[in-house]
Each structure stands twice: as structure tokens, then as C-alpha cells.
DRENMI-192748 format. One line per 4 residues: number of its first residue (from 1); for each residue x, y, z of C-alpha. Coordinates in steps of 0.02 Angstrom, whole numbers, always signed. Layout:
// DRENMI-192748
NUM> X/Y/Z ~ ...
// end
This chain:
// DRENMI-192748
1> +3807/-4216/-8264 ~ +3709/-4100/-8376 ~ +3554/-3997/-8344 ~ +3439/-4139/-8401
5> +3445/-4324/-8368 ~ +3346/-4471/-8430 ~ +3250/-4563/-8295 ~ +3335/-4724/-8249
9> +3226/-4874/-8287 ~ +3063/-4774/-8286 ~ +2923/-4888/-8345 ~ +2744/-4873/-8403
13> +2696/-4933/-8228 ~ +2785/-4780/-8156 ~ +2686/-4666/-8272 ~ +2525/-4757/-8223
17> +2563/-4731/-8038 ~ +2591/-4546/-8066 ~ +2433/-4518/-8169 ~ +2328/-4627/-8051
21> +2369/-4509/-7907 ~ +2293/-4363/-8003 ~ +2106/-4327/-8011 ~ +2107/-4189/-8140
25> +2184/-4156/-8309 ~ +2179/-4017/-8436 ~ +2111/-4083/-8601 ~ +2164/-3996/-8760
29> +2060/-4012/-8919 ~ +2040/-3917/-9082 ~ +1878/-3839/-9140 ~ +1815/-3876/-9314
33> +1889/-3707/-9364 ~ +2059/-3756/-9293 ~ +2054/-3651/-9134 ~ +2133/-3732/-8981
37> +2014/-3761/-8835 ~ +2053/-3825/-8661 ~ +1946/-3897/-8523 ~ +1983/-3957/-8347
41> +1908/-4132/-8329 ~ +1900/-4268/-8199 ~ +2004/-4417/-8255 ~ +2037/-4598/-8218
45> +2175/-4704/-8295 ~ +2197/-4887/-8339 ~ +2361/-4983/-8319 ~ +2373/-4970/-8510
49> +2382/-4781/-8486 ~ +2211/-4749/-8563 ~ +2131/-4592/-8490 ~ +1944/-4596/-8460
53> +1830/-4446/-8435 ~ +1647/-4402/-8451 ~ +1562/-4255/-8535 ~ +1395/-4208/-8609
57> +1355/-4205/-8794 ~ +1316/-4018/-8788 ~ +1496/-3976/-8736 ~ +1628/-3902/-8850
61> +1747/-4046/-8808 ~ +1619/-4174/-8868 ~ +1594/-4084/-9034 ~ +1781/-4061/-9056
65> +1822/-4244/-9022 ~ +1686/-4303/-9139 ~ +1762/-4204/-9282 ~ +1944/-4235/-9233
69> +1982/-4371/-9103 ~ +2164/-4317/-9080 ~ +2188/-4228/-8915 ~ +2311/-4192/-8776
73> +2316/-4186/-8586 ~ +2423/-4106/-8455 ~ +2413/-4203/-8292 ~ +2492/-4152/-8128
77> +2548/-3979/-8079 ~ +2596/-3994/-7897 ~ +2775/-3940/-7889 ~ +2851/-3954/-8060
81> +2812/-4135/-8102 ~ +2694/-4161/-8249 ~ +2642/-4280/-8385 ~ +2612/-4214/-8559
85> +2503/-4338/-8654 ~ +2448/-4346/-8835 ~ +2324/-4475/-8895 ~ +2167/-4518/-8987
89> +1994/-4522/-8908 ~ +1852/-4642/-8941 ~ +1683/-4678/-8862 ~ +1675/-4856/-8798
93> +1514/-4956/-8816 ~ +1434/-5110/-8739 ~ +1544/-5216/-8624 ~ +1694/-5101/-8655
97> +1592/-4951/-8597 ~ +1540/-5043/-8439 ~ +1722/-5088/-8404 ~ +1784/-4909/-8426
101> +1641/-4839/-8323 ~ +1690/-4952/-8178 ~ +1869/-4888/-8189 ~ +1804/-4710/-8192
105> +1681/-4736/-8049 ~ +1815/-4819/-7942 ~ +1906/-4650/-7950 ~ +1750/-4542/-7950
109> +1611/-4637/-7856 ~ +1507/-4478/-7841 ~ +1497/-4469/-8031 ~ +1381/-4620/-8044
113> +1244/-4490/-8029 ~ +1300/-4420/-8198 ~ +1221/-4574/-8279 ~ +1053/-4486/-8265
117> +1115/-4329/-8353 ~ +1044/-4298/-8527 ~ +1179/-4326/-8658 ~ +1311/-4399/-8541
121> +1448/-4492/-8632 ~ +1620/-4563/-8596 ~ +1782/-4548/-8691 ~ +1936/-4657/-8680
125> +2100/-4584/-8743 ~ +2237/-4703/-8797 ~ +2414/-4635/-8788 ~ +2522/-4597/-8939
129> +2657/-4500/-8848 ~ +2691/-4462/-8664 ~ +2824/-4353/-8584 ~ +2855/-4362/-8397
133> +2948/-4210/-8331 ~ +3011/-4182/-8155 ~ +3089/-4010/-8139 ~ +3097/-4031/-7950
137> +3249/-4144/-7977 ~ +3427/-4085/-8004 ~ +3469/-4126/-8139 ~ +3295/-4116/-8216
141> +3217/-4285/-8257 ~ +3128/-4305/-8425 ~ +3068/-4469/-8500 ~ +2971/-4491/-8663
145> +2866/-4638/-8718 ~ +2799/-4667/-8894 ~ +2658/-4788/-8930 ~ +2587/-4869/-9084
149> +2405/-4914/-9089 ~ +2348/-5076/-9164 ~ +2170/-5133/-9143 ~ +2110/-5088/-8969
153> +2273/-5068/-8875 ~ +2421/-4951/-8874 ~ +2595/-5029/-8867 ~ +2749/-4939/-8804
157> +2887/-4927/-8934 ~ +3052/-4933/-8836
// end
């Protein structure tokens, strides 16, 4: 066996279970001038691996995502098991917004109070690429997933 191994039969459901256990993620965005900016945010995840978070319209992350919706996350840093996640953010509206808020509030019930904040908004990030890495294993376990986005859903490309 080599230093690295591919996870055996790891599925999107396994990735979902890992992300769902985490409450925080580091969001990476680019400023309009191209400078990288990071923010620690509270997250929730759907079974389709969409990451949901809230922010206010006066934040740097809001401005960055409005000018360039491509972003990244790092989720999980207990031990040496993490998910690296690249995707595209959008702001849901109407019934979709209500659905995503319920997912978010199920994870963060105390954040319902944010609804009264001036400029509060929600972003949903759909995955384009995910890498699960577990360096606590010997050999190390690394699995990558690539997604294509069509319409409103991301589909894993095996």
C-alpha cells in the first residue's frame, strides 16, 4: 500500500454526514480587486451538499459574492479530517428561501433572531468540486467529487 489511498465506496451521503456534524466553515471569496478574503461562518448543509449561511449586506463577503459568486469552504479541522469545497453562491428567494432558512434554523435555532437584523441575507453554495481528506488514517484517505450544475441542482460526475 502507498502513502495515499482512495476511500472505498465513499458516497455523497458520507460527505453530507461529515459536513452535517460541523457547525462552522471558513468561507473564501475574492474582493473586486482580486484579493483573497476569508471569514468564519455558521453553516448548515442539505443532502444535496449545498452549504447555507447568513450574512449582512454590509459585509465584505456579501459584496464579494455579489461581484463574483465563486467561492470556497474548508469544513472540519478536528484531527486531520477536512472537506475542501469549491462552489458557486446564490441568494434564494421566495419558497426556496423559506426552505433553506428552515434547514439553516434546524442547525442554528438561535439564529432566527437574525431575521430582524437590518440587511440580513442568506446564501446557498452549490458544489462544483469537493475533496474529503483524512490524514488521521494510515494510509491517508483522500476522495474527490466533481459536480456539474444544471438548473437548480448539482449532480455528481462519477
